[in-house]
N, C-alpha and C positions, 0 to 999 in steps of 0.2 A: 503493500499498500506506500502510495505516493501523496501528499497534502501540496497544496501549491496555493497560497494566500496574495502572494505575490503580484497578481494578474487578474485582469476581470476578464473572463469568469476565473471566481476560484474552483480550483478543482481536488476532485476525490478520487484518485486511480487505482482499483485493486479493490478487492475485501476486506472492511474493518474486522477486526479481528477484537478490538476491546470496546466493551460499551462507553459510551458518554466521551468518543475520543474527539480531543477540540481541535475545531476548524480556526474558530479567529475567538476569543474572549471580549472582543470590542463590539459595540453595539454597530449593526449594518442595516442598509434598508435593501430589502430584497427585492429586486425586477423580475427574473425567475430563475426556475430550476429545470435542467435535462440531464435527465438518468437514462444514460446508453450501455448498450452492449452486456444488456441481461443475458441472462444465460439460460433460465430454468424459471416455470412456473412456480407461481409461492414465493419466490426470493423477497425480503423486504430492503424498503430504505426508511429511516427513521431519523429525523433532523429533529432537534430542542434546541430551545436557547439555553442562555446559563443556570438560568433558573427549575430546569424541567420540563417549561411550558413546551406542546408538540407543536413545530414551524409546520411539518410535511411528516407525515404517514403516507406509504404506498406498497399494494404487495403487489406482484408482477402476473400478468393471465400468459397465458401461453405464446410462447414466441411465435412467430411470423414464419413466412416461407424461408427466410434468410436464417432464421434460427434462432434470431435476436430481437428483442423488442429495444422501445425507445419512449420514454414519457416525458412531456414538455409540460410545465407549470407554470403560466404565466399570472402576475399580480399585479392587474394593469393600474391600480393606485399605488402600488408598492406596499411592502411588507417591512415595517419594522422589527428586528429582532435585536434583543438584547443578547449575542455572542452566537454564535451556531457551533454545535457538537452532534456529531455523528453516532448515533443510537446503535446504528446496523447497517449495514452494506453487507450482502451476501453476495452480488454479483455485480460486474457492470460498475463504469464509473459517472462520478456526478460532476456538474457543472454548475455552479451559484452564480449567477448575474445579480451584480450589484451597482447599486445607482452611484453616482459619482458626485 
């Protein structure tokens, strides 16, 4: 797993093994979240803020003909988060687009 918070989008590449993996502890404005390269139906993505409030819970459906899934979740008015922590990422890569 690798985490890059120095770019926009922030990225989490690969499976998150430990719960409450810190992405950033700073307040951020989220514009959208993209979860790609999901390999298996039932895999989970769970993002929370530093207080444990759920930002985004997703469960993957069955993969398409390519064997991969993607979810795009926009927040048209923006979503303020007091830090971002990844509680669960069973497969794939996550890109978090932040307000600048």
